N, C-alpha and C positions, 0 to 999 in steps of 0.2 A: 469451396469453403462456405460453410453455412454461416449465416449472419445472425447471431443470437442477441446482440446487444443494441438496445434502443439508444440512439444518440451517437453511435459510433460511425461518424462520417468517413469518407475516403481519406480526407486529410488527417483525421485522428488515427486511423489505421496505419497510414504511412509513417506518422511519428512513432507509433507503437512498435513498428518493425525494427527500429533502431535501438530499442531498449535492451540494456545489459544489466541494469540495476534498478530495482524497485524499492524505494524508501517510503516509509509512512510515519506520520504522527500517530499518537495512540488515542488520547482522550478526544472523543468526537469522531474518530475514524474507526479504530479497532474496537472502541467501546461507544456507548451512546453518550458519553461525556459525564455520566453520573459517577459519583464517588460515595461509597457507603463506608462509614466508620462504625464499629461497635463501641461499647462502653470502655473497652481497653485500647481504643484508637487503632484497632486492627482494621486495615483497609480491605475492601472487597470491590471487585469489578467483574463485569460479565462480558465475556468474549463470544464471538460467533464461531462455532466449530467449522463452518464452511470456509472461513478465512484461513484457518489453520491447515485444512486438508490440501490446499493448492500449493503450499510452500514447497513440498516435496517435488512436485512436478515442475515448478519454476527452476529449482536447483538442478534437477535432472537435465534440464534444457539450458544450462549455463546462464541462467538469469539469477543474479545474486539478490538477496533481500535483506533489508535492514530497517531499524527503527531509530529515529532521533526524537526524543521526547523532552518536553520542558519540565516535566515532573519526575521526581525520583521515587519510584515505586517498586517495592520488592515483588508485588503481585505481577507487574508488567515484566520485570526481569525474569521471573520464573516462566511466564508464558513464552517469552522470546527464546529462552533456553530450551523449553519443551519442544518448540517448533523448529529449532535448529537454524534460527536466523544467522546470517553471516556476521552481523554485528548489531549491537543495540547500545545506544548511548542515552543516559537518563540524567535529568536535572540540567539540561543544556539551555542556557539563556540565549546564546547566539547560534541558532541552528544552522544558519547559512555558512558560518565559519567552520563549523564541525563538518558539514557536508563537503565543503571545499577540500578539507584535509582528507576525507575519505576518498573522494574522487582522485586526488593526486596519488594517494597511496595505492589505489587499485588500478590506476592508469585508464580511467574511464572519463570521458568528456561529459559536460552537462547535457549535450544533445542525446547522450546514451542513457540518461537517467530519467526515471519517472518518479514523481513525488505526489503523495496524497496528503492533503491538509485541509483544515476547516476554519482556521482562525487567523488573527492578525500576525502572530509570530511565524506563520507559514508563508506569508506573502513574499518575503525576499527570496525564498527558494522556488516557490511556484512560478515566479516571474523569470527564472533562469533555466529551468530544466527543459529537456526535450519533450516531455509529456507531463502535463500538470492535471491533477484531478481533485475533485472534492465530493463529499457526500451531498445528497440532495438537501439535507438540513444544515449545511454549512451557512455561514453568514452571507447575506446577499452580495456584499462587495468582494467576497472571496470567490463565489460562484461566477461572478462577472469576469474574473481574471484567469480562469482556468480553461484548458482545452476540453475537458470532459467532466460533466457533472453526472455522477452516478444516479441511477434510478432508485437507489437505496439510501436510507439514512445511516448515520454513524452507528456502529455496532450491529448492523443488520446485514453485513456481507459486502461492504464497499470494497475492501481489500480484494475479496474474491472476484468481484465484478471487473476491477481494473486488471487483475491478474489474468482473468479469462480474455479480456480485451487484448492484452499483450500476446498471450499464447495464440489467440485466434489470428492476430495480424501476421504472425510468423508461420501460419499454417500448421501449428502444433496442437491446437485444441481438439480438432476433429479426430486425429489419430489416437489421442489419449482416451477420448470418449469411446471410440470404436473398440480399442483394445480392451478397455474395462468392460464394455458391453458383451464382448465375445467370451471373456473369461468367467462370466457369471455361470454358476452351476444351478 
């Protein structure tokens, strides 16, 4: 297995091997945290296409993906639908309670769940999951409390890096890369 990810220790890779569900926050993780409104209060956000490309490969390998966001945004709902996330919840004040319900419904334990977050509201989840991660530009007290700090900032491919980490830990990333490399014409 090739080792592509800086900061992915043996301990982190062992935790990642158990993951069956990857959940993420949105603002500050899938986006850079910026919110743009036009004069009509239409909201705009920018997402990284690399984050979206890996969702299909996670799902093909029986790793479910979801979003739990504190903000209620149609832009984010549309992005989650476009990518085929298994679930996405918006406007959630108590993210940890929502995740608890999701895990019970799916029959997945906390140790089989990874979560990516960057702010205060994410701490209750980050402290319980099997693999916790944050963008490199997360708040310092969040980064101190996670297993893996991405080499990338929010909106720059953090979700992709954590996804690659999970796939790599299971020995699935190299075969995906090799298959796609051989299919190029």
